[in-house]
C-alpha positions as CSV (number, residue, x, y, z in Angstrom):
1,X,63.8,105.2,131.7
2,X,64.7,103.2,134.8
3,X,65.5,105.5,137.8
4,X,68.9,103.7,137.6
5,X,69.6,104.0,134.4
6,X,73.5,105.2,133.4
7,X,73.5,108.7,131.6
8,X,76.2,108.7,128.6
9,X,77.9,111.3,126.9
10,X,80.1,110.7,123.8
11,X,82.8,112.6,122.5
12,X,82.6,112.0,118.5
13,X,79.9,110.8,116.3
14,X,81.4,109.2,113.2
15,X,82.9,105.7,112.8
16,X,82.7,104.9,116.3
17,X,80.6,107.2,117.6
18,X,78.0,105.0,115.2
19,X,79.4,102.1,116.3
20,X,78.9,102.6,119.9
21,X,75.4,104.1,119.5
22,X,74.1,101.3,117.6
23,X,75.5,98.9,120.4
24,X,73.7,100.7,123.0
25,X,70.6,100.6,121.4
26,X,70.7,96.8,120.7
27,X,71.4,96.1,124.6
28,X,68.0,95.9,125.7
29,X,66.9,93.6,123.1
30,X,69.5,91.3,123.3
31,X,71.1,91.6,126.8
32,X,68.2,92.4,129.1
33,X,70.4,92.1,132.1
34,X,72.9,94.9,130.9
35,X,72.5,98.4,132.9
36,X,70.0,100.5,131.4
37,X,71.4,103.9,129.8
38,X,70.3,107.3,128.6
39,X,72.0,108.5,125.6
40,X,72.3,112.2,127.1
41,X,74.8,114.1,125.4
42,X,77.1,114.2,121.9
43,X,80.2,116.3,122.1
44,X,81.8,117.8,119.0
45,X,82.8,120.9,117.4
46,X,80.6,121.1,114.3
47,X,76.9,122.3,115.2
48,X,75.3,121.5,112.1
49,X,76.9,118.1,111.8
50,X,76.3,117.6,115.7
51,X,72.4,118.2,115.3
52,X,72.1,116.1,112.7
53,X,73.9,113.4,114.2
54,X,71.9,113.7,118.0
55,X,68.8,112.5,116.2
56,X,70.3,109.9,114.2
57,X,72.4,108.5,117.2
58,X,69.4,108.8,119.5
59,X,70.8,111.3,121.8
60,X,69.1,114.0,123.8
61,X,71.3,117.1,123.2
62,X,74.5,118.2,122.4
63,X,77.8,120.1,123.5
64,X,80.4,121.7,121.9
65,X,83.0,121.4,124.8
66,X,83.8,118.1,126.4
67,X,84.8,120.2,129.6
68,X,80.8,120.9,130.1
69,X,80.2,117.0,130.0
70,X,83.0,115.0,131.5
71,X,81.5,115.9,135.3
72,X,78.1,115.7,134.1
73,X,77.4,112.3,132.9
74,X,77.9,108.9,134.6
75,X,79.7,107.4,131.6
76,X,81.7,109.3,129.1
77,X,83.0,107.6,125.9
78,X,85.9,109.0,124.3
79,X,85.6,108.2,120.6
80,X,87.9,111.0,119.2
81,X,90.8,111.2,117.3
82,X,93.8,110.2,119.3
83,X,95.3,113.3,120.1
84,X,92.1,114.2,122.3
85,X,92.4,110.9,124.3
86,X,94.5,112.2,127.2
87,X,92.8,115.1,128.4
88,X,89.2,114.7,128.5
89,X,89.4,111.1,129.8
90,X,91.8,112.5,133.0
91,X,89.3,115.0,133.6
92,X,86.3,112.6,133.4
93,X,88.3,110.1,135.7
94,X,88.9,113.0,138.2
95,X,85.5,113.8,138.3
96,X,84.8,110.5,139.1
97,X,83.1,109.6,135.7
98,X,83.7,105.7,134.3
99,X,85.6,106.2,130.8
100,X,85.6,104.0,127.7
101,X,88.2,105.3,125.4
102,X,88.9,104.1,122.1
103,X,92.5,102.5,121.1
104,X,95.2,103.3,121.1
105,X,95.0,104.4,124.5
106,X,97.2,107.7,123.5
107,X,99.5,109.0,121.1
108,X,102.3,108.8,123.2
109,X,103.8,106.7,125.7
110,X,103.9,109.4,128.2
111,X,100.3,110.3,127.6
112,X,99.2,106.4,128.0
113,X,101.2,106.6,131.5
114,X,99.4,109.4,132.6
115,X,95.9,108.0,131.6
116,X,96.8,104.6,133.4
117,X,98.1,106.7,136.6
118,X,94.8,108.7,136.7
119,X,92.6,105.2,136.1
120,X,94.7,103.8,139.1
121,X,93.7,106.7,141.3
122,X,90.0,106.8,140.5
123,X,87.3,104.7,141.6
124,X,85.6,105.0,138.5
125,X,86.2,101.9,135.5
126,X,88.4,102.8,133.2
127,X,88.3,100.8,129.9
128,X,90.3,100.8,126.2
129,X,87.7,99.7,123.2
130,X,89.9,96.7,122.3
131,X,86.6,95.3,121.0
132,X,88.3,92.2,119.3
133,X,88.4,90.5,122.5
134,X,84.5,90.2,122.4
135,X,84.3,88.2,119.2
136,X,82.9,84.9,120.1
137,X,85.7,83.0,118.2
138,X,88.4,84.8,119.9
139,X,86.6,83.9,123.5
140,X,86.4,80.0,122.5
141,X,90.0,80.3,121.6
142,X,90.9,81.8,124.6
143,X,89.2,79.0,126.6
144,X,90.8,76.5,125.0
145,X,94.2,78.1,125.7
146,X,93.3,78.3,129.2
147,X,92.3,74.8,129.5
148,X,95.6,73.9,128.3
149,X,94.4,72.4,125.1
150,X,97.5,73.8,123.0
151,X,99.9,72.6,125.7
152,X,102.7,75.3,126.4
153,X,102.7,78.0,124.0
154,X,105.6,78.4,121.9
155,X,104.8,80.8,119.0
156,X,102.4,83.6,118.5
157,X,101.8,85.2,115.0
158,X,99.3,88.3,114.3
159,X,98.7,90.4,111.3
160,X,96.7,93.2,110.7
161,X,96.2,94.1,106.9
162,X,94.4,96.9,105.0
163,X,94.1,98.3,101.5
164,X,92.6,102.0,102.2
165,X,95.9,103.7,101.8
166,X,97.0,101.4,98.8
167,X,96.3,104.3,96.5
168,X,99.0,106.8,96.3
169,X,96.3,109.4,95.8
170,X,94.1,108.4,98.8
171,X,93.3,111.6,100.6
172,X,95.0,112.8,103.5
173,X,93.2,112.5,106.9
174,X,94.2,113.1,110.5
175,X,95.5,109.5,110.8
176,X,98.3,110.6,108.5
177,X,99.8,113.2,111.3
178,X,101.8,112.3,113.9
179,X,100.8,114.9,116.3
180,X,97.2,113.8,115.7
181,X,97.6,110.3,115.7
182,X,101.0,109.2,117.5
183,X,101.7,106.5,114.7
184,X,100.3,104.9,111.3
185,X,99.4,101.2,111.0
186,X,101.6,100.6,114.1
187,X,98.9,102.2,116.8
188,X,96.0,101.8,114.4
189,X,95.9,98.7,113.9
190,X,98.9,97.0,115.8
191,X,97.5,97.8,119.1
192,X,94.7,95.5,118.7
193,X,96.9,92.6,117.5
194,X,99.3,93.2,120.5
195,X,96.2,93.5,122.9
196,X,94.7,90.4,121.7
197,X,97.8,88.4,122.1
198,X,98.1,89.4,125.6
199,X,94.5,88.6,126.1
200,X,94.9,85.2,124.4
201,X,98.2,84.0,125.9
202,X,99.2,86.8,128.5
203,X,98.9,84.1,131.4
204,X,100.7,81.6,129.9
205,X,103.9,83.4,128.5
206,X,104.0,86.5,130.3
207,X,104.6,90.0,129.4
208,X,107.4,91.1,126.4
209,X,110.5,91.4,127.1
210,X,112.4,92.3,124.1
211,X,111.2,93.8,120.7
212,X,113.0,94.2,117.0
213,X,110.7,96.5,115.0
214,X,110.8,98.2,111.4
215,X,108.6,100.8,110.3
216,X,108.1,101.8,106.6
217,X,106.3,104.9,104.9
218,X,105.9,104.5,101.5
219,X,104.0,107.4,100.5
220,X,105.5,110.7,101.7
221,X,102.5,113.1,100.8
222,X,98.9,113.0,100.4
223,X,96.5,115.2,98.6
224,X,93.8,117.3,100.8
225,X,90.4,116.2,99.8
226,X,88.4,118.4,97.7
227,X,91.7,120.7,97.4
228,X,94.5,121.2,95.1
229,X,97.3,121.2,98.0
230,X,99.0,118.3,99.7
231,X,100.1,117.4,103.1
232,X,102.8,115.0,104.5
233,X,102.3,111.9,105.7
234,X,104.4,111.8,109.0
235,X,103.5,108.3,110.0
236,X,104.2,104.7,109.1
237,X,102.1,103.0,106.6
238,X,103.1,99.4,107.6
239,X,105.2,98.0,110.5
240,X,106.7,94.4,111.4
241,X,107.9,93.0,114.4
242,X,109.7,90.3,116.3
243,X,109.1,89.9,120.3
244,X,110.3,87.6,122.9
245,X,108.2,86.7,125.8
246,X,109.3,86.0,129.4
247,X,108.6,82.4,129.0
248,X,110.7,82.0,125.7
249,X,107.8,82.0,123.4
250,X,108.2,84.1,120.5
251,X,106.0,86.3,118.5
252,X,105.7,87.8,114.8
253,X,103.4,91.0,114.6
254,X,102.6,93.2,111.4
255,X,100.2,95.5,110.2
256,X,99.5,97.6,107.0
257,X,97.2,99.9,105.7
258,X,98.5,99.8,102.0
259,X,98.7,95.9,101.3
260,X,96.0,95.2,98.2
261,X,93.8,92.6,98.3
262,X,93.1,93.1,102.2
263,X,90.0,95.1,103.4
264,X,90.3,94.5,107.1
265,X,91.8,91.4,107.6
266,X,93.1,90.9,111.2
267,X,94.5,87.3,111.7
268,X,96.1,85.6,114.7
269,X,97.6,82.2,115.3
270,X,98.7,80.8,118.4
271,X,101.1,77.5,118.2
272,X,101.8,75.4,121.1
273,X,103.4,71.8,122.1
274,X,99.9,70.0,121.6
275,X,98.1,71.8,119.1
276,X,97.6,75.6,117.4
277,X,94.4,77.8,116.7
278,X,94.0,80.6,113.8
279,X,91.6,83.2,113.4
280,X,91.0,85.6,110.7
281,X,88.4,88.8,110.9
282,X,87.6,88.1,107.8
283,X,85.8,85.1,108.6
284,X,84.8,85.8,112.1
285,X,82.3,83.0,112.9
286,X,85.1,80.3,112.6
287,X,88.0,79.3,114.6
288,X,90.6,76.8,113.0
289,X,91.6,74.2,115.6
290,X,94.2,71.9,115.5
291,X,94.5,69.6,118.6
292,X,94.9,65.9,119.6
293,X,95.7,63.3,117.0
294,X,94.3,65.4,113.8
295,X,96.4,65.7,111.1
296,X,95.1,69.2,110.2
297,X,93.1,71.9,111.3
298,X,89.2,71.6,112.1
299,X,87.4,74.7,111.1
300,X,85.1,75.5,113.9
301,X,81.7,77.5,113.5
302,X,81.3,79.2,116.7
303,X,77.6,79.8,116.6
304,X,76.2,77.5,118.9
305,X,73.9,78.3,122.1
306,X,76.6,77.2,124.4
307,X,79.3,79.1,122.4
308,X,80.6,82.4,124.0
309,X,77.3,85.0,123.4
310,X,75.7,82.2,121.5
311,X,72.3,82.2,123.6
312,X,72.2,85.9,123.3
313,X,71.2,86.1,119.4
314,X,70.3,83.8,117.0
315,X,69.6,80.0,116.3
316,X,72.9,78.1,115.9
317,X,74.7,78.5,112.3
318,X,73.2,82.1,112.2
319,X,76.3,84.0,112.0
320,X,77.1,87.6,113.5
321,X,79.5,90.4,112.3
322,X,81.6,93.0,113.6
323,X,79.1,94.9,115.2
324,X,77.9,92.4,117.4
325,X,81.7,92.5,118.9
326,X,81.3,96.1,120.0
327,X,77.6,95.2,121.4
328,X,79.5,92.4,123.5
329,X,82.1,95.2,124.1
330,X,79.7,97.6,125.8
331,X,77.8,95.0,127.9
332,X,80.9,93.8,129.2
333,X,81.9,97.4,129.7
334,X,78.5,98.9,131.5
335,X,78.2,95.7,133.5
336,X,82.0,96.5,134.9
337,X,80.5,99.9,135.9
338,X,77.4,98.5,137.6
339,X,80.1,95.8,139.4
340,X,82.1,98.7,140.4
341,X,79.4,100.8,141.7
342,X,78.4,97.7,143.7
343,X,81.7,96.8,144.9
344,X,81.6,93.5,143.3
345,X,84.3,92.0,140.7
346,X,84.8,93.3,137.5
347,X,85.0,91.1,134.3
348,X,88.6,90.3,133.6
349,X,88.0,90.7,130.1
350,X,87.3,94.0,130.0
351,X,90.8,96.0,129.1
352,X,91.6,98.3,131.7
353,X,93.9,101.2,131.3
354,X,96.8,99.5,132.9
355,X,96.3,96.9,129.8
356,X,96.4,99.3,127.3
357,X,99.4,100.7,128.6
358,X,101.2,97.4,128.5
359,X,100.3,97.6,124.8
360,X,101.7,101.2,124.5
361,X,104.7,99.8,125.8
362,X,105.4,97.4,123.2
363,X,104.1,99.9,120.2
364,X,106.6,102.5,121.5
365,X,109.8,99.8,121.9
366,X,108.6,99.1,118.2
367,X,109.4,102.6,117.4
368,X,112.4,102.9,119.5
369,X,114.1,99.6,117.9
370,X,113.4,101.1,114.5
371,X,115.1,104.3,115.1
372,X,118.1,102.4,116.6
373,X,118.3,99.4,114.3
374,X,118.4,97.2,117.4
375,X,116.4,95.3,119.7
376,X,114.9,97.0,122.4
377,X,113.9,95.8,126.2
378,X,110.6,96.9,127.2
379,X,110.9,99.4,130.2
380,X,108.2,100.2,132.8
């Protein structure tokens, strides 16, 4: 291991722990210019599961208290449930440790504000894991929009539809609890869509000024897995929202975890005066583009060597998958860490805590609008 390798600690080792550990393992092979890392310590509470996960995910050791870790590694990944985002990441930043935190930034707007402020006061890089920014087709779309190919942006439409809770008897999890998760489909899925819209068109339409939102919980309680009891569902199953941007552009967002027939369908469309683009995660190597004199959409396969990340992987036409965006995300984040240490510019595609806080402001306004039954202006 190189002497300047970055030591990494993970809080969490299940879904996203696997995804990020896989990404770190792939970096030396496909992104040789990325900083070298040492998968040092894995943090959790179940020692039996931890000891197995350490070997499987390629870590050196484990710990059962994040407080023993945040100041002892170069980079801290907070991949825990949402209620464990605020305190560990702030502690890491105060210790000068670089942080990648899963989305949404926090269960509440107040928590997200604390994290944003801690990041602004730290010299460390603080990034939120909005991995869909790093899908090649999304970066291709961003380039088209930035170059003015779509003209003035008038409409943004985004939806994120899943079906894993469509069955009323699907088991309860922490994602169904407001104290643990903050919100349901709104924060779990809507955060991705709001960030993706900001990433694609934020420079052209400005911030969200006003929001009108609606949330709905269809199943009020769910069975506890491997038990006879049930627990209440205290978050939304689905949401929809209308947004007004500073430029006068309008947006429509929705997300659901109970939409039958949709496994993991994250879609976004951008419509301008001179053209449109639309994307679906279920066809993530493709971008549909309507521009110029075309009478309809052209499907572009974004896998050529000169496409975003095309030179890192396979010959043209060989498609990528969901995991590859997480690899790209890690390459960008760790590159930002090394750039910060060298006092060099940080890649603007890396989502800062300030950007994640802007997303959280929109999510909070959607909830407030639903409570009040009226349009809500976005606060500071």
